[in-house]
C-alpha positions as CSV (number, residue, x, y, z in Angstrom):
1,M,16.5,-13.5,-4.2
2,I,18.9,-10.6,-3.3
3,D,18.3,-9.2,-6.8
4,F,14.4,-9.0,-6.3
5,F,15.0,-7.2,-2.9
6,L,17.6,-4.8,-4.5
7,F,15.1,-4.0,-7.3
8,L,12.3,-3.5,-4.7
9,L,14.4,-1.1,-2.7
10,M,15.5,0.7,-5.7
11,T,11.7,1.0,-6.7
12,L,10.6,2.2,-3.4
13,S,13.5,4.8,-3.2
14,F,12.5,6.3,-6.5
15,L,8.9,6.4,-5.4
16,I,9.8,8.3,-2.4
17,L,11.7,10.8,-4.7
18,V,8.5,11.3,-6.6
19,Y,6.6,11.9,-3.5
20,L,9.4,14.3,-2.4
21,Y,8.8,16.3,-5.5
22,R,5.2,16.6,-4.6
23,V,5.9,17.8,-1.2
24,I,8.2,20.6,-2.6
25,Q,6.2,21.6,-5.7
26,G,2.8,20.8,-4.4
27,P,0.5,23.8,-5.2
28,T,-1.7,23.3,-2.1
29,V,-1.1,22.4,1.4
30,F,-3.2,19.1,0.9
31,D,-0.9,18.0,-1.9
32,R,2.0,18.4,0.5
33,V,0.3,16.7,3.3
34,L,-0.5,13.8,0.9
35,G,3.1,13.6,-0.4
36,L,4.4,13.4,3.3
37,A,1.8,10.5,4.0
38,G,3.1,8.7,0.8
39,I,6.6,9.1,1.8
40,S,5.8,7.8,5.2
41,T,3.9,4.8,3.8
42,K,7.1,3.9,1.5
43,A,9.3,4.2,4.4
44,I,7.4,1.7,6.4
45,I,7.3,-0.8,3.4
46,L,11.1,0.1,3.0
47,G,11.7,-0.8,6.7
48,V,10.0,-4.1,6.2
49,V,11.8,-5.0,3.2
50,I,15.3,-4.2,4.8
51,G,14.3,-6.3,7.8
52,T,13.7,-9.2,5.2
53,V,17.0,-8.6,3.6
54,Y,18.9,-8.8,7.1
55,G,16.9,-11.5,8.5
56,R,15.7,-9.4,11.4
57,V,12.1,-8.9,10.2
58,E,10.5,-9.0,13.8
59,M,12.7,-6.0,14.8
60,F,12.0,-3.9,11.7
61,V,8.3,-4.7,11.7
62,D,8.2,-3.2,15.4
63,I,10.1,-0.1,14.2
64,S,7.8,0.3,11.3
65,T,4.6,-0.1,13.5
66,G,5.9,2.7,15.8
67,Y,6.6,4.9,12.7
68,A,3.2,4.1,11.2
69,L,1.5,5.2,14.5
70,L,3.6,8.6,14.5
71,N,2.5,9.0,11.0
72,L,-1.1,8.7,12.1
73,V,-0.9,10.9,14.9
74,G,1.0,13.5,12.7
75,A,-1.7,13.2,10.0
76,F,-4.4,13.9,12.7
77,A,-2.5,16.9,14.0
78,I,-2.3,18.4,10.6
79,A,-5.8,17.9,9.9
80,K,-6.6,19.6,13.4
81,F,-4.6,22.4,12.6
82,L,-6.1,23.1,8.9
83,E,-9.5,22.6,10.4
84,Q,-9.0,25.3,13.0
85,R,-7.1,27.7,10.8
86,G,-9.5,27.3,7.7
87,A,-8.2,25.4,4.6
88,P,-7.0,27.5,1.9
């Protein structure tokens, strides 16, 4: 079972690196914002998986929920900024 979780952690880490490439090389601002949202989503899932491995799921779910709410507020803030500034 631990091999499955290790494989899952490695896969999620690889996907975070793929999204990081999109954030750095994104041709538009929207690509970069979508890359950050993807990284946040994978980090939330990564936190829950780590909580499962350590047997402290309830603690890591609470932390992941807080992180998800911060991600939502950040996405709204970026959208509001782009709306006021005028999207390229």
